[in-house]
C-alpha positions in Angstrom: 0.0 0.0 0.0 1.4 3.4 -1.0 2.1 6.1 1.6 -0.6 8.4 0.1 -3.3 5.7 0.4 -2.3 4.9 4.0 -2.5 8.6 5.0 -5.8 9.0 3.3 -7.3 6.0 5.1 -5.9 7.3 8.4 -7.5 10.7 7.8 -10.8 9.1 7.2 -10.4 7.1 10.4 -9.5 10.3 12.2 -12.9 11.8 11.2 -14.8 8.7 12.4 -12.8 8.6 15.7 -13.5 12.3 16.3 -17.2 11.9 15.7 -17.4 8.9 18.1 -15.3 10.7 20.8 -17.4 13.9 20.6 -20.6 11.9 20.9 -19.5 9.9 23.9 -17.8 12.7 25.8 -20.6 15.2 25.1 -23.2 12.7 26.3 -21.2 11.8 29.5 -20.5 15.4 30.3 -24.2 16.2 30.3 -25.1 13.2 32.3 -22.8 14.2 35.2 -24.8 15.8 38.0 -23.9 19.5 38.7 -24.3 22.9 37.2 -21.2 24.6 35.7 -23.0 27.9 35.7 -23.5 27.7 39.5 -19.9 26.7 40.1 -18.7 29.6 37.9 -20.8 32.3 39.7 -20.5 30.8 43.1 -22.8 29.1 45.5 -24.1 32.3 47.0 -25.1 33.9 43.7 -28.8 34.5 43.0 -30.8 32.3 40.7 -31.1 35.2 38.3 -27.3 35.4 38.0 -27.1 31.6 37.4 -29.7 31.8 34.7 -27.9 34.7 33.0 -24.6 32.7 33.1 -26.4 29.6 31.6 -27.7 31.8 28.7 -24.2 33.2 28.2 -22.7 29.8 28.0 -25.5 28.4 25.9 -26.4 25.8 28.5 -30.1 26.8 28.3 -30.3 25.4 24.7 -31.5 21.9 23.9 -28.8 19.3 24.2 -28.8 18.5 20.4 -28.4 22.2 19.6 -25.5 22.5 22.0 -23.9 19.5 20.3 -24.4 20.9 16.8 -22.9 24.2 17.9 -20.0 22.4 19.4 -19.3 20.4 16.2 -19.6 23.6 14.1 -17.0 25.3 16.2 -14.8 22.2 16.2 -14.8 22.1 12.4 -13.6 25.7 12.5 -10.8 24.7 14.9 -12.5 26.3 17.9 -12.5 24.0 21.0 -14.6 26.5 22.9 -13.9 28.7 25.9 -12.9 27.2 29.2 -15.5 27.9 31.9 -12.7 27.9 34.6 -9.9 29.9 33.0 -12.1 32.0 30.6 -9.5 31.4 27.9 -9.9 29.5 24.6 -9.3 25.8 25.3 -6.9 25.7 22.4 -4.8 28.4 24.1 -4.9 26.4 27.4 -3.7 23.3 25.6 -0.8 25.3 24.1 0.1 26.5 27.6 0.0 23.1 29.4 0.8 20.6 26.6 4.6 21.3 26.4 5.0 20.3 30.1 3.2 17.0 29.5 5.1 16.3 26.2 8.4 17.0 27.8 7.6 14.6 30.6 6.2 11.9 28.2 9.1 12.1 25.8 11.7 11.8 28.6 9.9 8.9 30.1 9.6 7.2 26.7 13.3 7.9 25.9 14.3 6.2 29.2 11.9 3.2 28.5 13.4 2.6 25.0 17.0 3.3 25.8 16.9 0.9 28.8 14.2 -1.5 27.7 15.5 -2.5 24.3 19.1 -3.4 25.4 17.6 -5.2 28.5 15.3 -7.2 26.2 18.2 -8.1 23.9 20.4 -9.3 26.7 17.6 -11.3 28.2 16.9 -13.0 24.8 20.5 -13.7 23.9 21.3 -15.1 27.3 18.1 -17.1 27.9 17.7 -18.7 31.4 20.9 -17.0 32.6 21.1 -14.7 35.7 20.8 -11.7 33.4 17.6 -13.1 31.9 16.1 -13.8 35.3 16.9 -10.3 36.6 15.4 -8.8 33.4 12.2 -10.8 33.8 12.0 -9.9 37.5 12.3 -6.2 36.6 9.7 -6.5 33.9 7.2 -8.3 36.1 7.7 -5.8 38.9 7.2 -2.9 36.5 4.0 -4.3 35.1 2.6 -5.2 38.6 3.6 -2.0 40.6 0.8 0.6 40.9 2.0 3.9 39.6 0.5 5.9 42.5 2.3 3.7 45.0 5.6 3.9 43.2 5.4 7.7 42.9 4.6 8.1 46.7 7.5 5.7 47.6 9.9 7.5 45.3 8.9 10.9 46.8 9.3 9.6 50.3 12.7 8.1 49.7 14.5 10.5 47.3 12.8 13.7 48.4 11.6 13.2 51.9 14.3 11.1 53.4 17.4 11.5 51.3 16.7 15.0 49.9 18.6 14.2 46.7 16.0 15.5 44.3 13.1 18.0 44.3 9.6 16.6 44.7 7.2 18.9 42.9 6.9 21.4 40.1 9.2 22.1 37.2 11.5 24.7 38.8 12.4 25.9 42.3 10.6 29.1 43.4 13.9 31.0 43.6 14.9 30.1 40.0 13.3 32.6 37.5 11.8 30.8 34.5 13.5 31.4 31.1 11.6 33.3 28.4 8.9 31.0 26.9 9.8 30.0 23.4 8.8 26.3 23.0 7.3 25.6 26.4 10.0 22.9 27.0 11.9 24.2 30.0 15.1 22.3 29.2 15.2 23.6 25.6 14.1 27.2 26.6 16.8 27.3 29.3 19.4 26.4 26.7 18.1 28.9 24.2 18.2 31.6 26.9 21.7 30.6 28.0 20.5 29.7 31.5 22.4 26.7 32.7 21.1 27.2 36.2 17.5 26.8 35.0 18.4 23.9 32.8 20.0 21.8 35.6 17.2 22.7 38.0 14.5 21.7 35.5 16.4 18.5 34.8 16.5 17.6 38.5 12.7 18.2 38.8 12.2 16.0 35.7 14.0 13.0 37.0 11.6 11.5 39.5 8.3 11.8 37.6 10.0 10.6 34.4 11.5 7.6 36.1 8.2 6.7 37.7 6.3 7.2 34.4 8.8 5.2 32.4 9.1 2.2 34.6 5.8 0.5 33.5 6.5 1.1 29.9 10.2 0.0 30.3 8.9 -3.3 31.5 6.5 -3.7 28.6 9.2 -2.8 26.0 11.6 -5.2 27.7 9.1 -8.1 27.6 8.2 -7.4 24.0 11.8 -7.2 22.7 12.7 -10.4 24.6 9.7 -12.3 23.1 10.3 -10.9 19.6 14.1 -11.6 19.7 13.5 -15.2 20.9 11.1 -15.8 18.0 13.5 -14.3 15.4 16.6 -16.1 16.8 14.8 -19.4 16.2 14.3 -18.8 12.5 16.2 -20.8 9.9 17.9 -17.8 8.3 19.5 -16.9 11.6 20.8 -20.4 12.2 22.1 -20.4 8.6 23.9 -17.1 9.1 25.6 -18.4 12.2 26.5 -21.7 10.6 28.2 -19.7 7.7 30.5 -18.1 10.2 28.9 -14.6 10.4 29.8 -13.1 13.8 27.0 -13.5 16.3 27.0 -9.8 17.2 26.5 -8.9 13.5 23.7 -11.4 13.1 21.9 -10.1 16.2 22.1 -6.4 15.5 22.1 -6.3 11.7 19.5 -9.0 11.0 17.6 -10.2 14.1 17.0 -6.9 15.8 15.5 -5.1 12.8 12.9 -7.8 12.4 12.3 -8.0 16.2 11.7 -4.3 16.4 8.6 -4.5 14.1 6.1 -5.5 16.8 8.0 -3.4 19.3 7.2 -0.3 17.2 3.5 -0.9 18.0 4.2 -1.1 21.7 6.3 2.1 21.7 3.7 4.0 19.6 0.8 3.0 21.8 2.9 3.8 24.9 3.5 7.4 23.7 -0.2 7.9 23.3 -0.8 6.3 26.7 1.9 8.6 28.2 0.2 11.7 26.8 -3.2 10.8 28.0 -2.3 8.8 31.1 0.2 11.1 32.8 -2.6 12.5 34.9 -1.7 10.4 38.0 2.0 11.2 37.8 1.4 14.9 37.3 -1.0 15.0 40.3 1.5 13.2 42.6 4.4 15.4 41.5 2.4 18.6 41.1 3.6 18.8 37.5 1.8 21.7 35.7 0.8 19.8 32.6 -2.4 18.7 30.8 -3.0 16.1 33.5 -3.3 18.7 36.2 -5.3 20.9 33.9 -7.9 18.3 33.1 -8.2 17.2 36.8 -9.0 20.8 37.8 -11.4 21.0 34.9 -13.2 17.9 36.0 -13.5 19.2 39.5 -15.0 22.4 38.1 -17.3 20.7 35.6 -15.5 22.6 32.8 -17.1 20.7 29.9 -15.4 22.6 27.1 -12.0 21.9 28.6 -12.7 18.2 29.2 -14.0 17.7 25.7 -11.1 19.7 24.2 -8.6 17.6 26.1 -10.4 14.3 25.0 -10.5 15.3 21.3 -6.9 16.4 21.5 -5.8 13.0 22.9 -7.9 11.1 20.3 -6.3 13.0 17.5 -2.9 12.2 19.0 -3.7 8.5 19.1 -4.7 8.4 15.5 -1.6 10.4 14.3 0.7 8.1 16.4 -0.9 5.1 14.8 -0.2 6.6 11.4 3.5 7.1 12.3 3.6 3.5 13.5 2.2 2.2 10.2 4.7 4.3 8.3 7.5 2.9 10.5 6.2 -0.6 9.7 6.5 0.1 6.0 10.1 1.3 6.5 11.2 -1.6 8.6 9.6 -4.3 6.5 9.7 -4.0 2.7 7.1 -6.8 2.4 4.5 -4.5 3.9 5.2 -1.9 1.2 4.8 -4.5 -1.5 1.3 -5.5 -0.3 -1.3 -3.9 -2.6 
């Protein structure tokens, strides 16, 4: 299948996914008990003020009309106005998304850089001590609840040892660099602020390690299973029998084929990190989209909740598109299909 056909199919899928997501989230948000207008004007406000706010927000309209208005604005790229911040939701996402993306990319980098070599060692030294240790690390990573791990890490490395900071992206006495990209590490380098860079890096270590541990375990298990399957193939045994060095066979032939299913795991993990970092951001008071959506849920901020959901849905579809393109690059047989 050609790249153009694949992209066209994914764009069609994106429209279907967006329609389904908007229907579900809009329905759920209106089934939740509570009145956003009352929360916005305050519990002591008069009923007249509440009704005026409801008219201003369009909440007095029939549900179907509210949905059609929302879809009309969505097609125009307008995600609505946040009830809580009184800013466009798209502007809020631009403000909070870089912090989440910086955390997610760092966590994914750690998971891949550590998980792939660990899976290779485990597969090439099957049933050895290294293999047993690798499997123990993987099982512990999959089984450990993230909230428990985050609290333990905070207690040990911040509370008891005091080695690393426990919350936020910068210490209060460190002035933030001028915002260019929203990534504190990159903005600190662009501004020539090594003090802010190292302080931001120290704040990033604990949440990134906690968030990466579960996905590191998954990547390790996937690479190990794929490598074991590939190493049992006839062409690998033939290459070794012909005297090709084992390291060359593993890294030039076996690893490339073993990485094909791993690409799927990594791609889905990135989407999961973007949408599932809520717990980590809450534990470490990380000012990203997770904290933003939690505050929005507490405030019954329907436009912000729906905007966040649509944003994550689009991200998942685009990540799956990148995964499919990586498939086609890694395996020429897939490009030949169709």
